[in-house]
Chimera marker file (.cmm) of the C-alpha trace (Angstrom):
<marker_set name="trace">
<marker id="1" x="-7.506" y="5.901" z="12.552" r="1" g="1" b="0" radius="0.5"/>
<marker id="2" x="-5.060" y="8.590" z="13.471" r="1" g="1" b="0" radius="0.5"/>
<marker id="3" x="-6.745" y="12.554" z="12.693" r="1" g="1" b="0" radius="0.5"/>
<marker id="4" x="-3.209" y="13.628" z="10.502" r="1" g="1" b="0" radius="0.5"/>
<marker id="5" x="-3.089" y="10.692" z="8.733" r="1" g="1" b="0" radius="0.5"/>
<marker id="6" x="-4.054" y="10.889" z="5.443" r="1" g="1" b="0" radius="0.5"/>
<marker id="7" x="-3.954" y="7.274" z="4.357" r="1" g="1" b="0" radius="0.5"/>
<marker id="8" x="-6.398" y="6.847" z="7.907" r="1" g="1" b="0" radius="0.5"/>
<marker id="9" x="-8.671" y="9.215" z="5.914" r="1" g="1" b="0" radius="0.5"/>
<marker id="10" x="-8.277" y="7.628" z="2.544" r="1" g="1" b="0" radius="0.5"/>
<marker id="11" x="-9.745" y="4.724" z="4.123" r="1" g="1" b="0" radius="0.5"/>
<marker id="12" x="-12.553" y="5.769" z="5.599" r="1" g="1" b="0" radius="0.5"/>
<marker id="13" x="-14.006" y="7.566" z="2.892" r="1" g="1" b="0" radius="0.5"/>
<marker id="14" x="-13.041" y="10.985" z="3.046" r="1" g="1" b="0" radius="0.5"/>
<marker id="15" x="-10.072" y="11.646" z="1.044" r="1" g="1" b="0" radius="0.5"/>
<marker id="16" x="-10.695" y="10.814" z="-3.090" r="1" g="1" b="0" radius="0.5"/>
<marker id="17" x="-8.597" y="8.168" z="-3.762" r="1" g="1" b="0" radius="0.5"/>
<marker id="18" x="-8.526" y="6.080" z="-7.105" r="1" g="1" b="0" radius="0.5"/>
<marker id="19" x="-9.434" y="2.710" z="-4.849" r="1" g="1" b="0" radius="0.5"/>
<marker id="20" x="-9.078" y="-0.709" z="-7.376" r="1" g="1" b="0" radius="0.5"/>
<marker id="21" x="-9.707" y="-3.086" z="-3.976" r="1" g="1" b="0" radius="0.5"/>
<marker id="22" x="-11.145" y="-2.457" z="-1.076" r="1" g="1" b="0" radius="0.5"/>
<marker id="23" x="-11.520" y="-5.685" z="2.294" r="1" g="1" b="0" radius="0.5"/>
<marker id="24" x="-10.813" y="-5.787" z="6.297" r="1" g="1" b="0" radius="0.5"/>
<marker id="25" x="-7.517" y="-5.774" z="6.274" r="1" g="1" b="0" radius="0.5"/>
<marker id="26" x="-6.937" y="-3.481" z="3.241" r="1" g="1" b="0" radius="0.5"/>
<marker id="27" x="-7.467" y="-0.803" z="0.802" r="1" g="1" b="0" radius="0.5"/>
<marker id="28" x="-5.565" y="-0.396" z="-2.462" r="1" g="1" b="0" radius="0.5"/>
<marker id="29" x="-5.270" y="2.732" z="-4.454" r="1" g="1" b="0" radius="0.5"/>
<marker id="30" x="-3.346" y="4.202" z="-7.614" r="1" g="1" b="0" radius="0.5"/>
<marker id="31" x="-0.602" y="6.636" z="-6.679" r="1" g="1" b="0" radius="0.5"/>
<marker id="32" x="-2.072" y="9.945" z="-7.446" r="1" g="1" b="0" radius="0.5"/>
<marker id="33" x="2.005" y="10.714" z="-9.066" r="1" g="1" b="0" radius="0.5"/>
<marker id="34" x="2.684" y="7.150" z="-9.857" r="1" g="1" b="0" radius="0.5"/>
<marker id="35" x="6.484" y="5.837" z="-10.791" r="1" g="1" b="0" radius="0.5"/>
<marker id="36" x="5.506" y="3.583" z="-13.300" r="1" g="1" b="0" radius="0.5"/>
<marker id="37" x="2.800" y="2.534" z="-15.353" r="1" g="1" b="0" radius="0.5"/>
<marker id="38" x="1.285" y="0.271" z="-12.517" r="1" g="1" b="0" radius="0.5"/>
<marker id="39" x="1.457" y="2.113" z="-8.907" r="1" g="1" b="0" radius="0.5"/>
<marker id="40" x="-0.474" y="1.130" z="-6.639" r="1" g="1" b="0" radius="0.5"/>
<marker id="41" x="-0.499" y="1.484" z="-2.952" r="1" g="1" b="0" radius="0.5"/>
<marker id="42" x="-1.429" y="-1.462" z="-0.735" r="1" g="1" b="0" radius="0.5"/>
<marker id="43" x="-2.370" y="-0.027" z="2.415" r="1" g="1" b="0" radius="0.5"/>
<marker id="44" x="-3.480" y="-1.710" z="6.110" r="1" g="1" b="0" radius="0.5"/>
<marker id="45" x="-6.651" y="-0.143" z="7.357" r="1" g="1" b="0" radius="0.5"/>
<marker id="46" x="-5.145" y="-0.720" z="10.210" r="1" g="1" b="0" radius="0.5"/>
<marker id="47" x="-3.362" y="2.569" z="11.200" r="1" g="1" b="0" radius="0.5"/>
<marker id="48" x="0.656" y="1.331" z="11.845" r="1" g="1" b="0" radius="0.5"/>
<marker id="49" x="3.011" y="4.058" z="11.525" r="1" g="1" b="0" radius="0.5"/>
<marker id="50" x="6.006" y="2.448" z="10.090" r="1" g="1" b="0" radius="0.5"/>
<marker id="51" x="7.706" y="-1.493" z="10.176" r="1" g="1" b="0" radius="0.5"/>
<marker id="52" x="8.680" y="-0.216" z="13.203" r="1" g="1" b="0" radius="0.5"/>
<marker id="53" x="6.300" y="-0.146" z="14.700" r="1" g="1" b="0" radius="0.5"/>
<marker id="54" x="4.461" y="-3.857" z="13.717" r="1" g="1" b="0" radius="0.5"/>
<marker id="55" x="3.682" y="-6.218" z="16.381" r="1" g="1" b="0" radius="0.5"/>
<marker id="56" x="3.454" y="-9.612" z="16.715" r="1" g="1" b="0" radius="0.5"/>
<marker id="57" x="-0.243" y="-9.380" z="16.380" r="1" g="1" b="0" radius="0.5"/>
<marker id="58" x="-0.122" y="-7.755" z="12.971" r="1" g="1" b="0" radius="0.5"/>
<marker id="59" x="1.321" y="-11.307" z="11.049" r="1" g="1" b="0" radius="0.5"/>
<marker id="60" x="-1.611" y="-11.773" z="9.433" r="1" g="1" b="0" radius="0.5"/>
<marker id="61" x="-1.528" y="-7.778" z="8.388" r="1" g="1" b="0" radius="0.5"/>
<marker id="62" x="1.900" y="-8.299" z="6.596" r="1" g="1" b="0" radius="0.5"/>
<marker id="63" x="0.978" y="-11.578" z="5.099" r="1" g="1" b="0" radius="0.5"/>
<marker id="64" x="-2.464" y="-10.430" z="3.365" r="1" g="1" b="0" radius="0.5"/>
<marker id="65" x="-0.370" y="-7.175" z="2.160" r="1" g="1" b="0" radius="0.5"/>
<marker id="66" x="1.910" y="-9.329" z="0.531" r="1" g="1" b="0" radius="0.5"/>
<marker id="67" x="-0.652" y="-11.681" z="-1.037" r="1" g="1" b="0" radius="0.5"/>
<marker id="68" x="-3.127" y="-8.547" z="-2.070" r="1" g="1" b="0" radius="0.5"/>
<marker id="69" x="-0.066" y="-7.364" z="-4.002" r="1" g="1" b="0" radius="0.5"/>
<marker id="70" x="0.687" y="-10.440" z="-5.920" r="1" g="1" b="0" radius="0.5"/>
<marker id="71" x="-3.262" y="-10.529" z="-7.001" r="1" g="1" b="0" radius="0.5"/>
<marker id="72" x="-2.710" y="-7.206" z="-7.953" r="1" g="1" b="0" radius="0.5"/>
<marker id="73" x="0.070" y="-7.997" z="-9.815" r="1" g="1" b="0" radius="0.5"/>
<marker id="74" x="-1.773" y="-10.382" z="-11.681" r="1" g="1" b="0" radius="0.5"/>
<marker id="75" x="-4.870" y="-7.991" z="-12.171" r="1" g="1" b="0" radius="0.5"/>
<marker id="76" x="-3.098" y="-5.241" z="-13.611" r="1" g="1" b="0" radius="0.5"/>
<marker id="77" x="-1.225" y="-7.566" z="-16.199" r="1" g="1" b="0" radius="0.5"/>
<marker id="78" x="2.475" y="-7.158" z="-14.622" r="1" g="1" b="0" radius="0.5"/>
<marker id="79" x="2.904" y="-10.566" z="-12.754" r="1" g="1" b="0" radius="0.5"/>
<marker id="80" x="4.810" y="-11.863" z="-15.747" r="1" g="1" b="0" radius="0.5"/>
<marker id="81" x="6.102" y="-8.893" z="-17.007" r="1" g="1" b="0" radius="0.5"/>
<marker id="82" x="7.733" y="-8.257" z="-13.729" r="1" g="1" b="0" radius="0.5"/>
<marker id="83" x="6.832" y="-5.642" z="-10.482" r="1" g="1" b="0" radius="0.5"/>
<marker id="84" x="8.928" y="-4.203" z="-7.691" r="1" g="1" b="0" radius="0.5"/>
<marker id="85" x="7.378" y="-4.191" z="-3.949" r="1" g="1" b="0" radius="0.5"/>
<marker id="86" x="8.749" y="-1.565" z="-2.233" r="1" g="1" b="0" radius="0.5"/>
<marker id="87" x="8.280" y="-0.020" z="1.787" r="1" g="1" b="0" radius="0.5"/>
<marker id="88" x="9.872" y="2.365" z="2.518" r="1" g="1" b="0" radius="0.5"/>
<marker id="89" x="10.829" y="2.733" z="6.224" r="1" g="1" b="0" radius="0.5"/>
<marker id="90" x="10.781" y="6.100" z="8.451" r="1" g="1" b="0" radius="0.5"/>
<marker id="91" x="12.452" y="9.556" z="6.749" r="1" g="1" b="0" radius="0.5"/>
<marker id="92" x="15.508" y="8.960" z="5.685" r="1" g="1" b="0" radius="0.5"/>
<marker id="93" x="14.946" y="5.985" z="3.781" r="1" g="1" b="0" radius="0.5"/>
<marker id="94" x="11.673" y="8.061" z="2.282" r="1" g="1" b="0" radius="0.5"/>
<marker id="95" x="8.919" y="7.219" z="3.826" r="1" g="1" b="0" radius="0.5"/>
<marker id="96" x="7.113" y="10.710" z="3.807" r="1" g="1" b="0" radius="0.5"/>
<marker id="97" x="3.326" y="9.064" z="4.984" r="1" g="1" b="0" radius="0.5"/>
<marker id="98" x="3.901" y="7.527" z="8.032" r="1" g="1" b="0" radius="0.5"/>
<marker id="99" x="0.674" y="4.864" z="8.077" r="1" g="1" b="0" radius="0.5"/>
<marker id="100" x="3.227" y="1.548" z="6.375" r="1" g="1" b="0" radius="0.5"/>
<marker id="101" x="2.161" y="0.733" z="3.427" r="1" g="1" b="0" radius="0.5"/>
<marker id="102" x="3.743" y="-0.986" z="0.011" r="1" g="1" b="0" radius="0.5"/>
<marker id="103" x="4.080" y="0.488" z="-3.386" r="1" g="1" b="0" radius="0.5"/>
<marker id="104" x="3.378" y="-1.979" z="-6.276" r="1" g="1" b="0" radius="0.5"/>
<marker id="105" x="4.903" y="-0.789" z="-9.000" r="1" g="1" b="0" radius="0.5"/>
<marker id="106" x="5.559" y="-1.894" z="-13.138" r="1" g="1" b="0" radius="0.5"/>
<marker id="107" x="4.367" y="-2.243" z="-16.365" r="1" g="1" b="0" radius="0.5"/>
<marker id="108" x="7.625" y="-0.746" z="-18.245" r="1" g="1" b="0" radius="0.5"/>
<marker id="109" x="8.934" y="-1.809" z="-21.270" r="1" g="1" b="0" radius="0.5"/>
<link id1="1" id2="2" r="1" g="1" b="0" radius="0.2"/>
<link id1="2" id2="3" r="1" g="1" b="0" radius="0.2"/>
<link id1="3" id2="4" r="1" g="1" b="0" radius="0.2"/>
<link id1="4" id2="5" r="1" g="1" b="0" radius="0.2"/>
<link id1="5" id2="6" r="1" g="1" b="0" radius="0.2"/>
<link id1="6" id2="7" r="1" g="1" b="0" radius="0.2"/>
<link id1="7" id2="8" r="1" g="1" b="0" radius="0.2"/>
<link id1="8" id2="9" r="1" g="1" b="0" radius="0.2"/>
<link id1="9" id2="10" r="1" g="1" b="0" radius="0.2"/>
<link id1="10" id2="11" r="1" g="1" b="0" radius="0.2"/>
<link id1="11" id2="12" r="1" g="1" b="0" radius="0.2"/>
<link id1="12" id2="13" r="1" g="1" b="0" radius="0.2"/>
<link id1="13" id2="14" r="1" g="1" b="0" radius="0.2"/>
<link id1="14" id2="15" r="1" g="1" b="0" radius="0.2"/>
<link id1="15" id2="16" r="1" g="1" b="0" radius="0.2"/>
<link id1="16" id2="17" r="1" g="1" b="0" radius="0.2"/>
<link id1="17" id2="18" r="1" g="1" b="0" radius="0.2"/>
<link id1="18" id2="19" r="1" g="1" b="0" radius="0.2"/>
<link id1="19" id2="20" r="1" g="1" b="0" radius="0.2"/>
<link id1="20" id2="21" r="1" g="1" b="0" radius="0.2"/>
<link id1="21" id2="22" r="1" g="1" b="0" radius="0.2"/>
<link id1="22" id2="23" r="1" g="1" b="0" radius="0.2"/>
<link id1="23" id2="24" r="1" g="1" b="0" radius="0.2"/>
<link id1="24" id2="25" r="1" g="1" b="0" radius="0.2"/>
<link id1="25" id2="26" r="1" g="1" b="0" radius="0.2"/>
<link id1="26" id2="27" r="1" g="1" b="0" radius="0.2"/>
<link id1="27" id2="28" r="1" g="1" b="0" radius="0.2"/>
<link id1="28" id2="29" r="1" g="1" b="0" radius="0.2"/>
<link id1="29" id2="30" r="1" g="1" b="0" radius="0.2"/>
<link id1="30" id2="31" r="1" g="1" b="0" radius="0.2"/>
<link id1="31" id2="32" r="1" g="1" b="0" radius="0.2"/>
<link id1="32" id2="33" r="1" g="1" b="0" radius="0.2"/>
<link id1="33" id2="34" r="1" g="1" b="0" radius="0.2"/>
<link id1="34" id2="35" r="1" g="1" b="0" radius="0.2"/>
<link id1="35" id2="36" r="1" g="1" b="0" radius="0.2"/>
<link id1="36" id2="37" r="1" g="1" b="0" radius="0.2"/>
<link id1="37" id2="38" r="1" g="1" b="0" radius="0.2"/>
<link id1="38" id2="39" r="1" g="1" b="0" radius="0.2"/>
<link id1="39" id2="40" r="1" g="1" b="0" radius="0.2"/>
<link id1="40" id2="41" r="1" g="1" b="0" radius="0.2"/>
<link id1="41" id2="42" r="1" g="1" b="0" radius="0.2"/>
<link id1="42" id2="43" r="1" g="1" b="0" radius="0.2"/>
<link id1="43" id2="44" r="1" g="1" b="0" radius="0.2"/>
<link id1="44" id2="45" r="1" g="1" b="0" radius="0.2"/>
<link id1="45" id2="46" r="1" g="1" b="0" radius="0.2"/>
<link id1="46" id2="47" r="1" g="1" b="0" radius="0.2"/>
<link id1="47" id2="48" r="1" g="1" b="0" radius="0.2"/>
<link id1="48" id2="49" r="1" g="1" b="0" radius="0.2"/>
<link id1="49" id2="50" r="1" g="1" b="0" radius="0.2"/>
<link id1="50" id2="51" r="1" g="1" b="0" radius="0.2"/>
<link id1="51" id2="52" r="1" g="1" b="0" radius="0.2"/>
<link id1="52" id2="53" r="1" g="1" b="0" radius="0.2"/>
<link id1="53" id2="54" r="1" g="1" b="0" radius="0.2"/>
<link id1="54" id2="55" r="1" g="1" b="0" radius="0.2"/>
<link id1="55" id2="56" r="1" g="1" b="0" radius="0.2"/>
<link id1="56" id2="57" r="1" g="1" b="0" radius="0.2"/>
<link id1="57" id2="58" r="1" g="1" b="0" radius="0.2"/>
<link id1="58" id2="59" r="1" g="1" b="0" radius="0.2"/>
<link id1="59" id2="60" r="1" g="1" b="0" radius="0.2"/>
<link id1="60" id2="61" r="1" g="1" b="0" radius="0.2"/>
<link id1="61" id2="62" r="1" g="1" b="0" radius="0.2"/>
<link id1="62" id2="63" r="1" g="1" b="0" radius="0.2"/>
<link id1="63" id2="64" r="1" g="1" b="0" radius="0.2"/>
<link id1="64" id2="65" r="1" g="1" b="0" radius="0.2"/>
<link id1="65" id2="66" r="1" g="1" b="0" radius="0.2"/>
<link id1="66" id2="67" r="1" g="1" b="0" radius="0.2"/>
<link id1="67" id2="68" r="1" g="1" b="0" radius="0.2"/>
<link id1="68" id2="69" r="1" g="1" b="0" radius="0.2"/>
<link id1="69" id2="70" r="1" g="1" b="0" radius="0.2"/>
<link id1="70" id2="71" r="1" g="1" b="0" radius="0.2"/>
<link id1="71" id2="72" r="1" g="1" b="0" radius="0.2"/>
<link id1="72" id2="73" r="1" g="1" b="0" radius="0.2"/>
<link id1="73" id2="74" r="1" g="1" b="0" radius="0.2"/>
<link id1="74" id2="75" r="1" g="1" b="0" radius="0.2"/>
<link id1="75" id2="76" r="1" g="1" b="0" radius="0.2"/>
<link id1="76" id2="77" r="1" g="1" b="0" radius="0.2"/>
<link id1="77" id2="78" r="1" g="1" b="0" radius="0.2"/>
<link id1="78" id2="79" r="1" g="1" b="0" radius="0.2"/>
<link id1="79" id2="80" r="1" g="1" b="0" radius="0.2"/>
<link id1="80" id2="81" r="1" g="1" b="0" radius="0.2"/>
<link id1="81" id2="82" r="1" g="1" b="0" radius="0.2"/>
<link id1="82" id2="83" r="1" g="1" b="0" radius="0.2"/>
<link id1="83" id2="84" r="1" g="1" b="0" radius="0.2"/>
<link id1="84" id2="85" r="1" g="1" b="0" radius="0.2"/>
<link id1="85" id2="86" r="1" g="1" b="0" radius="0.2"/>
<link id1="86" id2="87" r="1" g="1" b="0" radius="0.2"/>
<link id1="87" id2="88" r="1" g="1" b="0" radius="0.2"/>
<link id1="88" id2="89" r="1" g="1" b="0" radius="0.2"/>
<link id1="89" id2="90" r="1" g="1" b="0" radius="0.2"/>
<link id1="90" id2="91" r="1" g="1" b="0" radius="0.2"/>
<link id1="91" id2="92" r="1" g="1" b="0" radius="0.2"/>
<link id1="92" id2="93" r="1" g="1" b="0" radius="0.2"/>
<link id1="93" id2="94" r="1" g="1" b="0" radius="0.2"/>
<link id1="94" id2="95" r="1" g="1" b="0" radius="0.2"/>
<link id1="95" id2="96" r="1" g="1" b="0" radius="0.2"/>
<link id1="96" id2="97" r="1" g="1" b="0" radius="0.2"/>
<link id1="97" id2="98" r="1" g="1" b="0" radius="0.2"/>
<link id1="98" id2="99" r="1" g="1" b="0" radius="0.2"/>
<link id1="99" id2="100" r="1" g="1" b="0" radius="0.2"/>
<link id1="100" id2="101" r="1" g="1" b="0" radius="0.2"/>
<link id1="101" id2="102" r="1" g="1" b="0" radius="0.2"/>
<link id1="102" id2="103" r="1" g="1" b="0" radius="0.2"/>
<link id1="103" id2="104" r="1" g="1" b="0" radius="0.2"/>
<link id1="104" id2="105" r="1" g="1" b="0" radius="0.2"/>
<link id1="105" id2="106" r="1" g="1" b="0" radius="0.2"/>
<link id1="106" id2="107" r="1" g="1" b="0" radius="0.2"/>
<link id1="107" id2="108" r="1" g="1" b="0" radius="0.2"/>
<link id1="108" id2="109" r="1" g="1" b="0" radius="0.2"/>
</marker_set>
């Protein structure tokens, strides 16, 4: 855990979040500033700064992130209507919290 990382603190239970799923690999919670009716953040338990910092041994984490995103889209009812998965990489692309995370947004009419 990185002490100054907000997502590490949420994963550790030190900061509040509306967690909708947790397992040994990922924690999924609602974004506190949603950009869509459904806006979830899929965050690995392991601190990985960004996509640029992925190692070969992290392949299973990335797989799990996408499969849980699929599951959450079904659970929140956006799997058929459509949803977006996005990863911002580095500040120039909009990454604000430097802990790898996947945005799942959907639910627009």
